[in-house]
C-alpha positions in Angstrom: 108.4 -25.2 -81.2 106.2 -27.7 -83.0 102.9 -26.5 -84.3 101.3 -29.5 -82.6 102.7 -28.4 -79.2 101.0 -25.0 -79.7 97.7 -26.7 -80.5 98.0 -29.0 -77.5 98.8 -26.0 -75.2 95.9 -23.9 -76.7 93.6 -26.9 -76.0 94.3 -26.7 -72.2 91.4 -25.3 -70.2 93.7 -22.6 -68.9 94.3 -21.2 -72.4 91.5 -22.4 -74.7 89.3 -19.3 -74.3 92.0 -16.7 -74.8 91.9 -14.3 -77.7 94.3 -15.7 -80.4 96.4 -12.6 -80.5 96.9 -12.7 -76.7 97.9 -16.3 -76.8 100.4 -15.5 -79.5 101.7 -12.6 -77.5 102.1 -14.7 -74.4 104.0 -17.4 -76.3 106.4 -15.1 -78.1 109.2 -15.8 -75.6 108.2 -19.4 -74.9 110.4 -22.3 -76.0 110.5 -26.1 -75.7 113.2 -28.2 -74.3 113.9 -31.9 -73.7 115.2 -33.2 -70.4 116.6 -36.6 -69.5 115.1 -38.7 -66.7 115.9 -37.8 -63.1 116.9 -34.2 -63.9 116.1 -31.4 -61.4 114.0 -28.8 -63.2 113.8 -26.3 -60.4 114.5 -26.2 -56.7 112.2 -25.3 -53.7 112.9 -21.7 -52.7 113.9 -20.7 -56.2 112.3 -18.0 -58.4 109.3 -18.9 -60.7 110.7 -17.5 -63.9 108.6 -19.8 -66.2 105.2 -21.4 -66.3 105.9 -25.0 -67.1 103.8 -27.0 -69.6 104.6 -30.8 -69.8 104.2 -32.1 -73.3 105.8 -35.5 -73.0 107.1 -37.6 -70.0 106.4 -37.5 -66.3 107.4 -34.9 -63.6 107.3 -35.3 -59.8 106.7 -32.3 -57.6 108.2 -32.6 -54.1 108.9 -30.6 -50.9 111.7 -31.1 -48.4 112.6 -30.1 -44.9 116.0 -31.0 -43.4 116.5 -34.7 -44.3 112.9 -35.4 -45.2 111.2 -35.3 -48.5 107.5 -35.7 -49.5 105.9 -36.2 -52.9 103.3 -33.4 -53.5 102.1 -34.4 -57.0 102.9 -36.3 -60.2 102.4 -34.4 -63.4 101.5 -36.0 -66.7 101.0 -34.5 -70.2 99.6 -32.3 -71.3 99.3 -30.0 -68.3 100.8 -26.9 -66.7 102.2 -26.5 -63.3 103.4 -23.8 -60.7 100.8 -21.3 -61.9 100.4 -19.9 -58.4 104.0 -19.0 -58.0 104.1 -17.5 -61.5 101.1 -15.3 -60.9 102.3 -14.1 -57.5 106.0 -13.8 -58.6 107.0 -15.5 -55.4 109.4 -18.2 -54.5 108.7 -21.8 -55.3 107.2 -24.0 -52.6 108.2 -27.2 -54.3 111.0 -28.8 -56.3 110.5 -30.6 -59.6 112.4 -33.4 -61.3 111.7 -35.6 -64.3 110.8 -39.3 -63.7 111.3 -40.1 -67.4 112.6 -38.4 -70.4 110.4 -35.4 -70.8 109.7 -32.4 -73.0 108.4 -29.2 -71.7 107.4 -25.8 -73.0 108.5 -22.9 -70.7 106.5 -19.7 -70.9 108.0 -16.6 -69.2 106.0 -15.8 -66.1 106.2 -12.1 -66.9 104.3 -12.7 -70.1 101.7 -14.8 -68.3 101.1 -12.0 -65.8 100.9 -9.4 -68.6 98.2 -11.3 -70.5 96.3 -12.0 -67.3 95.8 -8.3 -66.9 94.3 -7.8 -70.4 92.5 -11.0 -71.3 89.4 -11.5 -69.0 88.7 -15.1 -70.3 92.3 -16.1 -69.5 91.9 -14.5 -66.0 88.7 -16.4 -65.3 90.4 -19.7 -66.4 93.5 -19.0 -64.3 91.3 -18.2 -61.3 89.4 -21.4 -61.8 92.5 -23.5 -62.0 94.0 -21.9 -58.9 90.7 -22.4 -57.0 90.5 -26.1 -58.1 94.1 -26.5 -57.0 93.2 -25.2 -53.6 90.2 -27.5 -53.3 92.4 -30.5 -54.3 95.0 -29.5 -51.7 92.4 -29.3 -49.0 90.9 -32.7 -50.0 94.3 -34.3 -50.0 95.1 -32.7 -46.5 91.8 -34.1 -45.2 92.7 -37.5 -46.4 96.2 -37.4 -44.7 94.8 -36.2 -41.4 91.5 -38.0 -41.2 91.8 -41.3 -43.1 93.7 -44.4 -42.2 96.4 -45.7 -44.6 94.1 -48.3 -46.3 91.4 -45.7 -46.8 93.8 -43.2 -48.4 95.0 -45.9 -50.8 91.4 -46.9 -51.6 90.5 -43.3 -52.4 93.5 -43.0 -54.7 92.5 -46.2 -56.5 89.0 -44.9 -56.9 90.4 -41.6 -58.3 92.5 -43.4 -60.9 89.5 -45.6 -61.8 87.2 -42.6 -62.3 89.7 -40.9 -64.5 89.6 -44.0 -66.8 85.8 -44.2 -67.0 85.3 -46.1 -63.7 87.6 -48.9 -65.0 87.9 -52.0 -62.9 91.4 -52.7 -64.3 93.9 -50.0 -63.7 97.7 -49.5 -63.7 99.7 -47.7 -61.0 101.9 -45.7 -63.3 104.4 -44.3 -60.8 106.9 -46.1 -58.6 105.3 -47.4 -55.4 107.8 -45.5 -53.2 106.6 -42.2 -54.8 103.0 -43.2 -54.4 103.7 -44.1 -50.7 105.2 -40.6 -50.2 102.3 -38.9 -51.8 99.8 -40.8 -49.6 101.8 -40.0 -46.5 103.1 -43.5 -45.6 106.2 -45.6 -45.9 106.6 -48.2 -48.7 106.1 -50.9 -46.1 102.8 -49.4 -45.0 101.7 -49.1 -48.6 102.4 -52.8 -49.1 100.3 -53.7 -46.0 97.5 -51.3 -47.2 97.4 -53.1 -50.6 97.2 -56.5 -48.9 94.5 -55.3 -46.5 92.3 -54.2 -49.4 92.0 -57.7 -50.7 89.1 -58.2 -48.3 87.4 -55.3 -50.1 87.8 -56.9 -53.5 91.1 -55.2 -54.6 93.8 -57.5 -56.0 97.3 -56.4 -57.0 99.7 -58.0 -59.4 102.8 -55.8 -59.8 101.6 -52.4 -61.1 98.2 -53.9 -62.2 95.2 -53.4 -59.9 91.9 -55.2 -60.3 88.7 -53.8 -58.5 86.2 -56.6 -58.1 83.6 -54.5 -56.3 83.5 -50.7 -56.9 80.5 -50.2 -54.6 82.3 -51.9 -51.7 85.4 -49.8 -52.2 83.3 -46.6 -52.3 81.6 -47.6 -49.1 85.0 -48.1 -47.4 86.1 -44.6 -48.4 82.8 -42.8 -48.1 80.5 -41.2 -50.7 82.4 -37.9 -50.6 85.8 -39.5 -51.5 86.2 -37.3 -54.6 86.2 -33.6 -55.2 83.1 -32.4 -57.2 84.2 -30.9 -60.5 
């Protein structure tokens, strides 16, 4: 594993306050691996043997039932995922596949749980990440159940804008069919939602989105459109 990878992982909020010796102990069985695009990393219902840390590339998390599939999240570097399943040693509620060529570090779940028991700073950080994940899940569920399609899309655009310093020029990085699934709509409904936002000052050209009036867009979604951090 590259030294830079270890530095990047140690810089994550989940790990940055750990005692160095505990971090080294947790990483003793970890390894990095490259995966081609569109490769299944794990399957819903499987065992959570490793905590995954994405170093390069993009990964989509999805859930399925019978013939239906829904996008749950899109993961970008550097970030960890499936912490809850690893901590509980329970089956996976989602599947994961790469959207592009990706490199991940896999940390044995057993080692993560072992260090959780002896490193209080890591335990606090893990609890915080799990709690924030729960809040994000509730916020997303509220959007799906309470907002119309155009309002859900507007909230997503505002979220991307905020992550880039309230930028008025943003890029939709994932395929629109994946975004549509994440927002709980069909690709056709997503296209209609984009068109309907023109009256609110949002203009789309391919993957590029221009926001002409942030205040108007926030008014459409409501002042509580984002999760307090």
